[in-house]
C-alpha positions as CSV (number, residue, x, y, z in Angstrom):
1,X,34.0,31.8,-16.9
2,X,34.3,34.2,-19.8
3,X,37.7,34.5,-21.6
4,X,37.7,37.9,-23.1
5,X,41.2,37.4,-24.6
6,X,40.4,35.8,-27.9
7,X,40.7,36.8,-31.6
8,X,38.8,35.1,-34.4
9,X,39.9,34.5,-38.0
10,X,37.6,33.3,-40.8
11,X,38.9,30.9,-43.5
12,X,37.0,30.0,-46.7
13,X,38.4,26.5,-46.9
14,X,39.5,23.7,-44.6
15,X,42.9,23.7,-46.4
16,X,43.4,27.4,-45.6
17,X,42.5,26.8,-42.0
18,X,44.8,23.8,-41.7
19,X,47.7,25.8,-43.3
20,X,47.1,28.6,-40.8
21,X,47.3,26.2,-37.9
22,X,50.4,24.6,-39.2
23,X,52.0,28.0,-39.8
24,X,51.2,29.1,-36.3
25,X,52.7,25.9,-34.9
26,X,55.8,26.2,-37.0
27,X,56.2,29.8,-35.7
28,X,56.3,28.4,-32.1
29,X,52.8,29.4,-31.2
30,X,51.3,27.4,-28.3
31,X,48.8,25.1,-30.1
32,X,46.9,24.7,-26.8
33,X,45.7,28.2,-27.4
34,X,44.0,27.5,-30.7
35,X,40.4,26.4,-31.5
36,X,38.9,25.5,-34.8
37,X,35.2,25.4,-35.6
38,X,33.7,24.2,-38.9
39,X,30.9,22.2,-40.4
40,X,33.3,19.7,-41.8
41,X,31.3,18.5,-44.8
42,X,29.5,19.7,-47.9
43,X,26.2,18.6,-49.3
44,X,27.9,16.9,-52.3
45,X,29.9,14.6,-50.0
46,X,28.1,11.6,-48.6
47,X,28.7,11.4,-44.8
48,X,27.8,7.9,-43.7
49,X,29.1,8.3,-40.2
50,X,32.3,8.4,-38.2
51,X,34.1,6.7,-35.4
52,X,37.1,7.8,-33.3
53,X,40.2,6.0,-32.3
54,X,42.7,7.7,-30.1
55,X,40.9,11.1,-30.5
56,X,41.2,10.9,-34.3
57,X,38.2,10.9,-36.6
58,X,38.4,8.0,-39.1
59,X,35.5,8.5,-41.4
60,X,33.5,11.7,-42.1
61,X,32.6,12.2,-45.8
62,X,35.4,13.8,-47.8
63,X,37.0,15.8,-45.0
64,X,37.7,12.9,-42.5
65,X,41.4,13.3,-43.2
66,X,41.3,17.0,-42.5
67,X,39.5,16.6,-39.2
68,X,41.8,13.7,-38.3
69,X,44.8,15.9,-38.9
70,X,43.3,18.9,-37.0
71,X,42.3,16.7,-34.1
72,X,45.9,15.4,-33.9
73,X,47.2,19.0,-33.6
74,X,44.6,20.6,-31.3
75,X,43.1,19.5,-28.0
76,X,39.6,18.3,-27.1
77,X,38.1,17.1,-30.3
78,X,34.3,17.1,-30.5
79,X,31.4,16.9,-32.9
80,X,28.0,18.5,-32.2
81,X,24.7,18.7,-34.0
82,X,23.7,22.3,-33.5
83,X,20.3,23.6,-34.5
84,X,20.5,25.8,-37.6
85,X,24.0,24.6,-38.4
86,X,23.9,20.8,-38.4
87,X,27.0,18.7,-37.8
88,X,29.8,20.9,-36.5
89,X,33.3,19.7,-35.8
90,X,35.6,21.6,-33.4
91,X,38.8,21.3,-31.4
92,X,40.6,23.3,-28.8
93,X,39.6,25.3,-25.7
94,X,36.4,26.5,-27.4
95,X,34.9,23.1,-27.0
96,X,34.9,23.5,-23.2
97,X,33.3,26.9,-23.6
98,X,30.5,25.5,-25.8
99,X,29.9,22.6,-23.4
100,X,29.7,25.0,-20.5
101,X,27.1,27.0,-22.5
102,X,25.1,23.8,-23.2
103,X,25.3,22.4,-19.7
104,X,24.6,25.7,-18.0
105,X,21.8,26.6,-20.3
106,X,23.5,29.9,-20.9
107,X,21.3,32.2,-22.9
108,X,22.7,35.6,-23.8
109,X,20.0,37.8,-25.2
110,X,18.3,35.0,-27.1
111,X,21.5,33.8,-28.7
112,X,22.1,30.1,-29.6
113,X,24.4,28.0,-27.5
114,X,27.1,28.7,-30.1
115,X,26.4,32.4,-29.9
116,X,26.5,32.3,-26.1
117,X,29.9,30.5,-26.3
118,X,31.2,33.1,-28.8
119,X,30.2,35.9,-26.4
120,X,32.1,34.1,-23.6
121,X,35.3,34.3,-25.6
122,X,34.9,38.0,-26.2
123,X,32.8,38.3,-29.4
124,X,30.4,41.3,-29.1
125,X,26.8,40.2,-29.3
126,X,26.3,42.3,-32.4
127,X,29.1,40.3,-34.2
128,X,27.9,36.8,-33.3
129,X,25.5,36.6,-36.2
130,X,28.4,37.3,-38.6
131,X,30.3,34.2,-37.3
132,X,27.3,32.0,-37.2
133,X,26.6,33.0,-40.9
134,X,30.2,32.2,-41.8
135,X,29.8,28.7,-40.4
136,X,26.5,28.3,-42.2
137,X,28.4,29.2,-45.4
138,X,30.9,26.4,-44.7
139,X,33.7,28.7,-43.6
140,X,36.0,27.8,-40.7
141,X,36.6,29.9,-37.5
142,X,40.0,29.8,-35.9
143,X,39.9,31.2,-32.4
144,X,43.2,32.4,-30.8
145,X,42.9,32.3,-27.0
146,X,45.4,34.0,-24.7
147,X,47.1,37.3,-23.9
148,X,47.2,40.4,-26.0
149,X,50.7,39.4,-26.9
150,X,49.6,35.9,-28.1
151,X,46.9,37.5,-30.2
152,X,49.3,40.0,-31.7
153,X,51.7,37.2,-32.6
154,X,49.0,35.2,-34.2
155,X,47.8,38.3,-36.2
156,X,51.4,38.9,-37.4
157,X,52.0,35.3,-38.4
158,X,48.6,35.0,-40.2
159,X,49.0,38.4,-41.9
160,X,51.6,36.7,-44.1
161,X,49.3,33.9,-45.2
162,X,46.9,36.2,-47.0
163,X,44.1,33.6,-46.4
164,X,42.6,34.8,-43.1
165,X,40.0,37.4,-42.6
166,X,40.8,38.9,-39.2
167,X,37.7,39.6,-37.2
């Protein structure tokens, strides 16, 4: 089922994305309405593998601590290997949307599974490539799910951080 009540924000670094999530949490925002998607590693970091314990990632190159912290704050942690992107970490309601796209073989106008999931959360088809390109460039997508009021509150809180690019 499509959730057309979502806003996306793009962050250049995992530190900026983590700060935004913490800021939203401190403002009283419902953390169950947040999803984060990112590649989670860089080519100069050697990723030997990972294991989970209690829904926390323990080892994943140089950003294992980041994902461990994020996965402690957000729901439904997951790691996928996606064609064209490679290893992608994510958490939050977006995980279920992507799994639905993968399981249902959802194809929207030739989009990838990630693209199909993005359209299901309300991203226009012509904007999907922008978000996929951001992920390929090692940026992070923060998806705010919920009502128009929830999205307005998130935009207001994140406007003060000066690190997010509202999309």
